[in-house]
N, C-alpha and C positions, 0 to 999 in steps of 0.2 A: 467419647465414642459410644454409640448405641450398638448393642449386639442383640441379635435375634436368633432363636432356634431355627435350624435349617431342616425343615421337614421332619423325617423320621431318623435322620442321621445321628442325632445326639450331639451335634456340633453347634456352637453358637458363632455366627459370622458377623463381622462388622458391616454396618449398613452402607458403608462405602467400600468398594473393592478397587484394587489396582489392576487396570487393564494394560497389558504390555504390548500394544500394537501401535502406539503413537509416540515413542521416545523421540524427543527433539534432537538429541545428539547420539544417535545410535552408534556412530563410529567413535564415540568417546566412552569406552567401557566404564571408566571410573565414575563419570557423571551419571550414567544410567544406574549404576549400583547405588550411588548416593541418593537418587530419587527413591529407589525401593526401600532403602534404610530410613529415609525421611518418613515414608508412609508407615512402615512397621513401627517406628518409634512414636508415631502419632496415634497409634491404636488400630490401624488397618491390619486385618489378619487374613484377608482373602486376596490371593494373587493369581491372576489369570494370564496365560500366554498360549501360544500355539506354535507348532513347527513351521507354519508358513509365515509367521510374522518376521519381517526383515530377513527372510531366507534362513531362519534358525538363529539369527543373532539375538532376538529377544530372549529366547531360552538361555542362551549363553550368558547374557547380562543378568538374568535371574540367578544363574549359578554363582556368579561373583558375589552377589548380595547374600545368597543363602549360606555361603561359607561362614559369614559373620552371624547371620540370624540363627544358625543352628546352635550356636553356643548358649542361647537364651531360650530355646524353644520349649524346654520343659516348664519353665515358669511363665512364658509368654507365648502361647501357641499361635501358630499360623498354618494356613492351608494353601496348597498349591493345586492349580487347575491347568490342565492342558487338553489337547484334542487330537482326533484323527478323523479325516473325511474319507477314509478308504472303505471299500466294501469287502475286499478279499481279507480273510482272517490273518494270513501271514503278513500282509502289508500293514494291518493294524498293529500287530505285535512289533513289527519293525519300526513303525512310527513311534510307539511308546518307548522302545528300547533306546532309540536315538534321542528322544526327548530327555529320558533319564540321564543319559550320558552327557548331554549338553548342560543340564542343570546340576550334575554331580550329586544326584539323590538316588535312593533305592526304591522309591514308590511315589505316586502322586495321589492326592486325596480325592480329587474329582477329575474323572476322565470322560470326555464328551464324544458322543456320536455327533460329528461336526458338520455344519453346513447342510442341513436337511431343508431344502427349499420347497419340495413338493412331497405330498404323502407317498407317491409312487417311488420316490427315491428311498424313503425309509423302508418300504416293503421290499424293494429290490435288495437293499443291504441286509435286511433281516433274512431273506431267503438264501443269501449267499453265506450266511453263518456269522455275520458281524457281531450280533449280540451274544452268540455262543462264545466267541472269542473274548468279548468284554467280560463275560462271566468267568471264563477260565483265568483271565488275568487277575480278576478279583480273588478267585480261589488261591492263586499263587501269591497273593499279597502285594502285587505290583500296582494295583489301584484299590482305592477304598470304596468309592461310590461311582455308580454308572449314571451318566447325565446325558441329556439331549440338548443340542444347540440348534436352534431353528429360527428361520426368518419367515415361516409360513404365517398364514392368517390365524386368528384366535381359534376358530372352529377346527381348522386342520391340526393345530397343535393339540387341541383337546382330544381329537381322534387318536393321535399317536400315544398320548399319555394314557388313554384308556386301553390301548393295545398292549403296552408293556409298562411294567412298574419302574420307570425311571425314577431315581430318587430326587431329581431336580431338573429344572429346565432353564436354559439361558436363551433369552429372546430379546429382540429389539423393542424398546418401549421408552417413551418420553412424554412430556406434557404436550408435545406436538402431534404425536401419532397414536395416542393411547387407545383410540376407538378401534383401531385395526386388530389389536391383540388383547383387548380387555377380557374377552371370554376365556382366553388361555390362563390368565391370572386367577380367575374365579375357579376354573377347573382344577388348577394346581392346589389352590387353598383348600378346596373341598375334599381333596384326596391326600392332604398333608404332604405335598411335594414342595421342595424348596424352589424358590424363584430368584434368579439373578437377571437383572435387566442390563442390556448393553445399549450403547448409544443414548445414554440418559440425557445428553445435551443435544439431541437431534443431529448427531454427526457434526457438531460445531455450529449448526445454524442458529441455535438459540443465543449464544454469546455474540455471534456475528450480527444479529438483528435485535439487539437488546432494546432499542427504543420502540421498535414495532411490537415487541412482545412484553412491554413493560407491565401489561395487565397481569402477568404472572406473579409479580411481586406483591406480597401481602404485608410487607413492612417497609418503612422508609429506610431502614439501616441495612438492607440486604442487596447484594448484587443480583443480576439476572441469573447467574450461575447458581448462586445459593438458593434463589427462589425455585429454579427448575429442579434442583436436587431435593429441596424440602417438599416439593409437590410429591415426589416419589417416596421419600422417607415417611411421609404422612400416611401412605398406603400400607396397611398392615399385611397385605398379601405379598408384598415385596420384601425379600430378605436383604438383598444386596443390590446397590446401584453401581455398576461397573464403569468406572471412568477411565478413559484412555488418557493418561497423563503425558504431557510433553516436557514439563519442567517442575521444579520443586514448588514454585509459587502456585501452580495449579493444584498441587497436592494440598498445600496449606489452605487454599480457598475451599476445597471440597471438605476438608476436615472441619473447617470453621462452620460450614453449612450444617454439619451434624451437631457440633458442640453448641451451636446457638439455636438449635431447632426448638420450636414450640408448636404444639398441635395446631393445625389449621382448621378453622370451623368448616363444617360440612357445606354451608351455604356458599362460602368463598371457593371451595373446591368445585362446586357445581357451576359457579360463575366462570371460573377458568376453563372448565370443560366446555361450557357453552360457547366460549369464544374461539375455541380451537377445533371443536368437533366437525369433522368433514371438511375442514379448511386446509390443513397442513399435511394430511396423510400421504399426499402424492409427491412429497419433496424427496429428491435424491440425497442420500446421506453420504455418497461417495465411497461406499464399502468396497467397490471394485470387483464384486462377484460377477459382474457382467462380462469381464475380460477372461481370456483374450479375444479380441475381435479379429476375425479372419482377415479383415481389410485394414487392421491396425488403426482403427478409429479410436481416439482418446475419449471414450464414452463418459467416464465419470466426470471429467472436467467439463465436457459439453453439457451434461445433464445438471451439474451443480450451477453452471452459469445460467441455465434455464430457470433455476430456482428464483433468480432475480425477477424474472417475468411473473412467476407464480406469486411472488410477494408484491406484485404491482409496481415494481420499479421500472423506470423508463428504459427504452431500448439501449440507450447509451450505457446503462449499468450492465446490461448483458454483454455487450461487446467489450466493455471495459474489463469485465471479469474474465472474458476469454483471452484478452490481450495481456492484462497485467497480473491477473490471478493465476492463469494457467499457461500463458504464453502460446496459445494455439489459435489465435484469431486468423493468422495468415496460413494456417495449416489446412490444406485443401482435402485432407482425408475425409472430411464430412461428405464430400461429393462421391466418395468411393463406396458408400453404403450399397450393398447388394440386396438389402432387405431380407437377409436369410432368417432373421428372427432369433438367432442364438442368444443375443443379449437379453431379449425379453423373456426367454425361457429361464435364464439364470437369475434375472433381476429379483432381489429379495423384496422390493417394494411394489412389484407388479407395474412398473412404469412403462407407458407406451413409448419406448425409445424411438422407434422409427418415425412415428408421428411428430415427436418433438424435434427430431433432427431436421425434418422438413420445415417446421416452424422457425427453427433457429436460422436456417439458411435465409429466410425472409427477413428476420430481425437484423441479421448481419448486413444484408443488402440495403435495408432501409435506414440503418444507423452506422454508417462508416465512421471510423475514428480518424 
């Protein structure tokens, strides 16, 4: 495992982190705990969750594993990360206290101001005293480091990092959409802030389109997942690539990407960047932040199906994805769109949802199954 200093915190974090939002068997507590222990025993020491993941079950599963991990923490350190998206100080404290209770711990190492989608959201929370509460919780020893979690553009993240001395930032970044937030990585590095990247596999799009994205591979003996992770490991500005694991096999593949890592020549990195720059940044990653829709339209499934169109796949692939991938081809909710625009305000990728819904209607009409 590769470990890198995390900004000014004095901590060294594993270059692969465990993301707790994609457990494959969330209703099997033992299986989830086994995944966490697999990661810990493989050298991963950064574990990230949130109160909203699986309605709090993710934190509960963390708690099961932490009971065992605690016994070896002194000789094998690990770090826990969670979040709050609240603005009211009392709500932030409540979020943290509930997270601590679910995980059975007395403090978290990294606590994030979560889901900052627009600069004005950050300033609104700051004005209501959110950061003052973060600092109070830090003074009380309930959190160690104050973090930012954001889906904004690179320049917007840079602005926020200049306004407040967050010790690190969690942002969406992969070989598919690096151009959108590259400036944020540079700003963080220049100010010695730690960087954790989420959605390092493009929200699953990279492994799903391995053949199309084969140009990312720099070696014959690596999978597309290993290639995508090594692209990020190669970037010294990135401390941790946070992978949302579904099963132990995925944990092992990610660990293998690190253990088999060799520096990638600069010209090869530029070649990969040239192939993806301005091409894949408008893909929906299915994060679900656009929800809830007032008309109950299943936007993430529809937008991810539209990704097939963006990849140049035939219309049948789009309708096939809608029917077999998301089971919503016959769902007429798409016609219920009132064009209120709430989804676009919340969208972390700035996707023109309303325009794409109209195009999807035509694709469906022209490509019946």
